[in-house]
Jmol script that loads the backbone (N, CA, C; Angstrom):
load data "model"
ATOM      1  N   UNK A   1       5.577  -7.153  -6.629  1.00  0.00           N
ATOM      2  CA  UNK A   1       4.321  -6.616  -6.579  1.00  0.00           C
ATOM      3  C   UNK A   1       4.097  -5.447  -7.567  1.00  0.00           C
ATOM      4  N   UNK A   2       3.099  -5.371  -8.111  1.00  0.00           N
ATOM      5  CA  UNK A   2       2.753  -4.460  -9.337  1.00  0.00           C
ATOM      6  C   UNK A   2       2.540  -3.170  -8.722  1.00  0.00           C
ATOM      7  N   UNK A   3       2.749  -1.867  -9.200  1.00  0.00           N
ATOM      8  CA  UNK A   3       2.556  -0.643  -8.803  1.00  0.00           C
ATOM      9  C   UNK A   3       1.700   0.000  -9.829  1.00  0.00           C
ATOM     10  N   UNK A   4       0.843   1.194  -9.452  1.00  0.00           N
ATOM     11  CA  UNK A   4       0.028   1.903 -10.330  1.00  0.00           C
ATOM     12  C   UNK A   4       0.870   2.899 -11.145  1.00  0.00           C
ATOM     13  N   UNK A   5       0.796   2.820 -12.377  1.00  0.00           N
ATOM     14  CA  UNK A   5       1.502   3.665 -13.190  1.00  0.00           C
ATOM     15  C   UNK A   5       1.117   5.202 -13.117  1.00  0.00           C
ATOM     16  N   UNK A   6      -0.017   5.630 -12.717  1.00  0.00           N
ATOM     17  CA  UNK A   6      -0.240   7.003 -12.300  1.00  0.00           C
ATOM     18  C   UNK A   6       0.373   7.341 -11.128  1.00  0.00           C
ATOM     19  N   UNK A   7       0.396   6.845 -10.031  1.00  0.00           N
ATOM     20  CA  UNK A   7       0.726   7.382  -8.634  1.00  0.00           C
ATOM     21  C   UNK A   7       1.744   6.547  -7.924  1.00  0.00           C
ATOM     22  N   UNK A   8       2.326   5.519  -8.439  1.00  0.00           N
ATOM     23  CA  UNK A   8       3.446   4.438  -7.949  1.00  0.00           C
ATOM     24  C   UNK A   8       2.898   3.854  -6.440  1.00  0.00           C
ATOM     25  N   UNK A   9       1.588   3.874  -6.275  1.00  0.00           N
ATOM     26  CA  UNK A   9       1.332   3.006  -5.191  1.00  0.00           C
ATOM     27  C   UNK A   9       1.290   1.622  -5.633  1.00  0.00           C
ATOM     28  N   UNK A  10       1.624   0.819  -4.471  1.00  0.00           N
ATOM     29  CA  UNK A  10       1.621  -0.663  -4.772  1.00  0.00           C
ATOM     30  C   UNK A  10       0.034  -1.145  -4.805  1.00  0.00           C
ATOM     31  N   UNK A  11      -0.267  -1.932  -5.841  1.00  0.00           N
ATOM     32  CA  UNK A  11      -1.589  -2.481  -5.865  1.00  0.00           C
ATOM     33  C   UNK A  11      -1.804  -3.449  -5.085  1.00  0.00           C
ATOM     34  N   UNK A  12      -2.807  -3.306  -4.287  1.00  0.00           N
ATOM     35  CA  UNK A  12      -3.059  -4.310  -2.950  1.00  0.00           C
ATOM     36  C   UNK A  12      -4.167  -5.475  -3.613  1.00  0.00           C
ATOM     37  N   UNK A  13      -3.648  -6.491  -3.870  1.00  0.00           N
ATOM     38  CA  UNK A  13      -4.391  -7.663  -4.193  1.00  0.00           C
ATOM     39  C   UNK A  13      -3.647  -8.946  -4.002  1.00  0.00           C
ATOM     40  N   UNK A  14      -4.336 -10.043  -3.750  1.00  0.00           N
ATOM     41  CA  UNK A  14      -3.743 -11.232  -3.870  1.00  0.00           C
ATOM     42  C   UNK A  14      -3.413 -12.055  -5.214  1.00  0.00           C
ATOM     43  N   UNK A  15      -2.169 -11.889  -5.481  1.00  0.00           N
ATOM     44  CA  UNK A  15      -1.650 -12.189  -6.983  1.00  0.00           C
ATOM     45  C   UNK A  15      -1.966 -13.912  -6.964  1.00  0.00           C
ATOM     46  N   UNK A  16      -1.913 -14.720  -5.731  1.00  0.00           N
ATOM     47  CA  UNK A  16      -2.181 -15.941  -5.930  1.00  0.00           C
ATOM     48  C   UNK A  16      -3.579 -16.340  -6.460  1.00  0.00           C
ATOM     49  N   UNK A  17      -4.546 -15.340  -5.978  1.00  0.00           N
ATOM     50  CA  UNK A  17      -5.941 -15.511  -6.200  1.00  0.00           C
ATOM     51  C   UNK A  17      -6.568 -14.887  -7.257  1.00  0.00           C
ATOM     52  N   UNK A  18      -5.622 -14.290  -8.063  1.00  0.00           N
ATOM     53  CA  UNK A  18      -6.074 -13.533  -9.028  1.00  0.00           C
ATOM     54  C   UNK A  18      -6.404 -14.344 -10.245  1.00  0.00           C
ATOM     55  N   UNK A  19      -7.414 -13.896 -11.083  1.00  0.00           N
ATOM     56  CA  UNK A  19      -7.651 -14.628 -12.146  1.00  0.00           C
ATOM     57  C   UNK A  19      -7.843 -13.524 -13.400  1.00  0.00           C
ATOM     58  N   UNK A  20      -7.513 -14.209 -14.725  1.00  0.00           N
ATOM     59  CA  UNK A  20      -7.485 -13.270 -15.998  1.00  0.00           C
ATOM     60  C   UNK A  20      -8.950 -12.554 -16.083  1.00  0.00           C
ATOM     61  N   UNK A  21      -9.064 -11.496 -16.153  1.00  0.00           N
ATOM     62  CA  UNK A  21     -10.311 -10.648 -16.329  1.00  0.00           C
ATOM     63  C   UNK A  21     -10.811  -9.916 -15.131  1.00  0.00           C
ATOM     64  N   UNK A  22     -10.078 -10.219 -13.907  1.00  0.00           N
ATOM     65  CA  UNK A  22     -10.523  -9.481 -12.717  1.00  0.00           C
ATOM     66  C   UNK A  22      -9.769  -7.759 -12.778  1.00  0.00           C
ATOM     67  N   UNK A  23     -10.372  -7.072 -12.195  1.00  0.00           N
ATOM     68  CA  UNK A  23     -10.093  -5.665 -12.210  1.00  0.00           C
ATOM     69  C   UNK A  23      -9.656  -5.368 -10.904  1.00  0.00           C
ATOM     70  N   UNK A  24      -8.397  -4.846 -10.666  1.00  0.00           N
ATOM     71  CA  UNK A  24      -7.781  -4.258  -9.504  1.00  0.00           C
ATOM     72  C   UNK A  24      -7.822  -2.707  -9.691  1.00  0.00           C
ATOM     73  N   UNK A  25      -8.197  -2.104  -8.484  1.00  0.00           N
ATOM     74  CA  UNK A  25      -8.417  -0.564  -8.486  1.00  0.00           C
ATOM     75  C   UNK A  25      -7.405  -0.171  -7.412  1.00  0.00           C
ATOM     76  N   UNK A  26      -6.518   1.029  -7.809  1.00  0.00           N
ATOM     77  CA  UNK A  26      -5.570   1.418  -7.058  1.00  0.00           C
ATOM     78  C   UNK A  26      -6.264   2.283  -5.819  1.00  0.00           C
ATOM     79  N   UNK A  27      -5.869   1.944  -4.800  1.00  0.00           N
ATOM     80  CA  UNK A  27      -6.754   2.515  -3.550  1.00  0.00           C
ATOM     81  C   UNK A  27      -6.330   4.112  -3.500  1.00  0.00           C
ATOM     82  N   UNK A  28      -5.087   4.551  -3.919  1.00  0.00           N
ATOM     83  CA  UNK A  28      -4.699   5.850  -3.753  1.00  0.00           C
ATOM     84  C   UNK A  28      -5.498   6.850  -4.996  1.00  0.00           C
ATOM     85  N   UNK A  29      -5.348   6.227  -6.143  1.00  0.00           N
ATOM     86  CA  UNK A  29      -6.121   7.187  -7.206  1.00  0.00           C
ATOM     87  C   UNK A  29      -7.204   6.644  -7.951  1.00  0.00           C
ATOM     88  N   UNK A  30      -7.515   5.402  -7.703  1.00  0.00           N
ATOM     89  CA  UNK A  30      -8.664   5.144  -8.391  1.00  0.00           C
ATOM     90  C   UNK A  30      -8.502   4.440  -9.621  1.00  0.00           C
ATOM     91  N   UNK A  31      -7.259   4.562 -10.179  1.00  0.00           N
ATOM     92  CA  UNK A  31      -7.053   3.982 -11.514  1.00  0.00           C
ATOM     93  C   UNK A  31      -7.274   2.199 -11.579  1.00  0.00           C
ATOM     94  N   UNK A  32      -8.049   1.842 -12.642  1.00  0.00           N
ATOM     95  CA  UNK A  32      -8.397   0.437 -12.878  1.00  0.00           C
ATOM     96  C   UNK A  32      -7.424  -0.428 -13.841  1.00  0.00           C
ATOM     97  N   UNK A  33      -7.097  -1.617 -13.371  1.00  0.00           N
ATOM     98  CA  UNK A  33      -6.313  -2.436 -14.007  1.00  0.00           C
ATOM     99  C   UNK A  33      -6.916  -3.697 -14.285  1.00  0.00           C
ATOM    100  N   UNK A  34      -7.026  -4.229 -15.473  1.00  0.00           N
ATOM    101  CA  UNK A  34      -7.304  -5.616 -15.845  1.00  0.00           C
ATOM    102  C   UNK A  34      -6.453  -6.673 -15.724  1.00  0.00           C
ATOM    103  N   UNK A  35      -6.449  -7.592 -15.074  1.00  0.00           N
ATOM    104  CA  UNK A  35      -5.385  -8.705 -14.954  1.00  0.00           C
ATOM    105  C   UNK A  35      -5.692  -9.456 -16.321  1.00  0.00           C
ATOM    106  N   UNK A  36      -4.655  -9.452 -17.303  1.00  0.00           N
ATOM    107  CA  UNK A  36      -4.634  -9.825 -18.608  1.00  0.00           C
ATOM    108  C   UNK A  36      -3.983 -11.240 -18.570  1.00  0.00           C
ATOM    109  N   UNK A  37      -3.230 -11.559 -17.620  1.00  0.00           N
ATOM    110  CA  UNK A  37      -2.343 -12.852 -17.605  1.00  0.00           C
ATOM    111  C   UNK A  37      -1.959 -13.003 -16.097  1.00  0.00           C
ATOM    112  N   UNK A  38      -1.831 -14.268 -15.681  1.00  0.00           N
ATOM    113  CA  UNK A  38      -1.512 -14.446 -14.361  1.00  0.00           C
ATOM    114  C   UNK A  38      -0.001 -15.128 -14.320  1.00  0.00           C
ATOM    115  N   UNK A  39       0.516 -15.840 -15.182  1.00  0.00           N
ATOM    116  CA  UNK A  39       1.672 -16.388 -15.185  1.00  0.00           C
ATOM    117  C   UNK A  39       2.452 -16.078 -16.321  1.00  0.00           C
ATOM    118  N   UNK A  40       3.347 -15.048 -16.375  1.00  0.00           N
ATOM    119  CA  UNK A  40       3.597 -14.025 -15.350  1.00  0.00           C
ATOM    120  C   UNK A  40       2.407 -12.970 -15.244  1.00  0.00           C
ATOM    121  N   UNK A  41       2.324 -12.659 -14.184  1.00  0.00           N
ATOM    122  CA  UNK A  41       1.166 -11.459 -13.894  1.00  0.00           C
ATOM    123  C   UNK A  41       1.474 -10.348 -14.677  1.00  0.00           C
ATOM    124  N   UNK A  42       0.317 -10.034 -15.433  1.00  0.00           N
ATOM    125  CA  UNK A  42       0.351  -8.857 -16.461  1.00  0.00           C
ATOM    126  C   UNK A  42      -0.994  -8.134 -16.312  1.00  0.00           C
ATOM    127  N   UNK A  43      -0.666  -6.980 -16.084  1.00  0.00           N
ATOM    128  CA  UNK A  43      -1.993  -5.915 -15.814  1.00  0.00           C
ATOM    129  C   UNK A  43      -2.129  -5.013 -17.221  1.00  0.00           C
ATOM    130  N   UNK A  44      -3.308  -4.307 -17.301  1.00  0.00           N
ATOM    131  CA  UNK A  44      -3.482  -3.513 -18.449  1.00  0.00           C
ATOM    132  C   UNK A  44      -4.298  -2.585 -17.841  1.00  0.00           C
ATOM    133  N   UNK A  45      -4.094  -1.224 -17.995  1.00  0.00           N
ATOM    134  CA  UNK A  45      -4.842  -0.018 -17.581  1.00  0.00           C
ATOM    135  C   UNK A  45      -6.058   0.016 -18.235  1.00  0.00           C
ATOM    136  N   UNK A  46      -7.108   0.071 -17.662  1.00  0.00           N
ATOM    137  CA  UNK A  46      -8.466   0.285 -18.000  1.00  0.00           C
ATOM    138  C   UNK A  46      -8.797   1.798 -18.300  1.00  0.00           C
ATOM    139  N   UNK A  47      -8.967   2.211 -19.532  1.00  0.00           N
ATOM    140  CA  UNK A  47      -9.504   3.597 -19.878  1.00  0.00           C
ATOM    141  C   UNK A  47     -10.693   3.855 -19.443  1.00  0.00           C
ATOM    142  N   UNK A  48     -11.198   5.010 -19.819  1.00  0.00           N
ATOM    143  CA  UNK A  48     -12.582   5.725 -19.197  1.00  0.00           C
ATOM    144  C   UNK A  48     -13.783   4.986 -19.954  1.00  0.00           C
ATOM    145  N   UNK A  49     -13.552   4.244 -21.042  1.00  0.00           N
ATOM    146  CA  UNK A  49     -14.640   3.598 -21.666  1.00  0.00           C
ATOM    147  C   UNK A  49     -14.731   2.129 -21.349  1.00  0.00           C
ATOM    148  N   UNK A  50     -13.887   1.697 -20.416  1.00  0.00           N
ATOM    149  CA  UNK A  50     -13.676   0.227 -19.849  1.00  0.00           C
ATOM    150  C   UNK A  50     -13.012  -0.684 -20.875  1.00  0.00           C
ATOM    151  N   UNK A  51     -12.213  -0.094 -21.652  1.00  0.00           N
ATOM    152  CA  UNK A  51     -11.489  -0.986 -22.661  1.00  0.00           C
ATOM    153  C   UNK A  51      -9.896  -0.741 -22.411  1.00  0.00           C
ATOM    154  N   UNK A  52      -9.141  -2.143 -22.402  1.00  0.00           N
ATOM    155  CA  UNK A  52      -7.912  -1.865 -22.006  1.00  0.00           C
ATOM    156  C   UNK A  52      -7.026  -1.085 -22.797  1.00  0.00           C
ATOM    157  N   UNK A  53      -6.179  -0.318 -22.296  1.00  0.00           N
ATOM    158  CA  UNK A  53      -5.414   0.647 -23.028  1.00  0.00           C
ATOM    159  C   UNK A  53      -4.071  -0.154 -23.131  1.00  0.00           C
ATOM    160  N   UNK A  54      -3.877  -0.794 -24.504  1.00  0.00           N
ATOM    161  CA  UNK A  54      -2.645  -1.505 -24.699  1.00  0.00           C
ATOM    162  C   UNK A  54      -1.329  -0.747 -24.462  1.00  0.00           C
ATOM    163  N   UNK A  55      -1.256   0.642 -24.544  1.00  0.00           N
ATOM    164  CA  UNK A  55       0.009   1.410 -24.357  1.00  0.00           C
ATOM    165  C   UNK A  55       0.391   1.364 -22.845  1.00  0.00           C
ATOM    166  N   UNK A  56      -0.598   1.136 -21.960  1.00  0.00           N
ATOM    167  CA  UNK A  56      -0.247   1.175 -20.615  1.00  0.00           C
ATOM    168  C   UNK A  56      -0.232  -0.208 -20.098  1.00  0.00           C
ATOM    169  N   UNK A  57       0.102  -1.046 -20.771  1.00  0.00           N
ATOM    170  CA  UNK A  57       0.058  -2.691 -20.306  1.00  0.00           C
ATOM    171  C   UNK A  57       1.528  -2.784 -19.629  1.00  0.00           C
ATOM    172  N   UNK A  58       1.602  -3.586 -18.660  1.00  0.00           N
ATOM    173  CA  UNK A  58       3.028  -3.790 -17.915  1.00  0.00           C
ATOM    174  C   UNK A  58       2.758  -5.164 -17.248  1.00  0.00           C
ATOM    175  N   UNK A  59       3.887  -5.477 -17.010  1.00  0.00           N
ATOM    176  CA  UNK A  59       3.951  -6.856 -16.272  1.00  0.00           C
ATOM    177  C   UNK A  59       4.597  -6.635 -14.764  1.00  0.00           C
ATOM    178  N   UNK A  60       4.429  -7.390 -13.835  1.00  0.00           N
ATOM    179  CA  UNK A  60       5.137  -7.336 -12.592  1.00  0.00           C
ATOM    180  C   UNK A  60       6.727  -7.363 -12.849  1.00  0.00           C
ATOM    181  N   UNK A  61       7.153  -8.193 -13.557  1.00  0.00           N
ATOM    182  CA  UNK A  61       8.734  -8.309 -13.916  1.00  0.00           C
ATOM    183  C   UNK A  61       9.391  -7.024 -14.162  1.00  0.00           C
ATOM    184  N   UNK A  62       8.543  -6.301 -15.182  1.00  0.00           N
ATOM    185  CA  UNK A  62       9.016  -5.053 -15.402  1.00  0.00           C
ATOM    186  C   UNK A  62       9.123  -3.827 -14.440  1.00  0.00           C
ATOM    187  N   UNK A  63       7.978  -4.150 -13.501  1.00  0.00           N
ATOM    188  CA  UNK A  63       7.959  -3.063 -12.455  1.00  0.00           C
ATOM    189  C   UNK A  63       9.018  -3.344 -11.170  1.00  0.00           C
ATOM    190  N   UNK A  64       9.714  -4.331 -11.129  1.00  0.00           N
ATOM    191  CA  UNK A  64      10.650  -4.646 -10.033  1.00  0.00           C
ATOM    192  C   UNK A  64      11.921  -4.100 -10.307  1.00  0.00           C
TER     193      UNK A  64
END
end "model"
wireframe off; spacefill off
backbone 0.3
color backbone group
């Protein structure tokens, strides 16, 4: 399962139902992540302007 890069909270969403372009929000700190790929699962942190921050891109495999 993917975790928030800001507070290390497990991101609560159904990876099986996730689609590219969906946004996942950390329930602890409110950081937003866009799903950029589903196989393998890959998330990118969305910055304040609503644009993906490529420097904070990570995948589920890197977090395990």
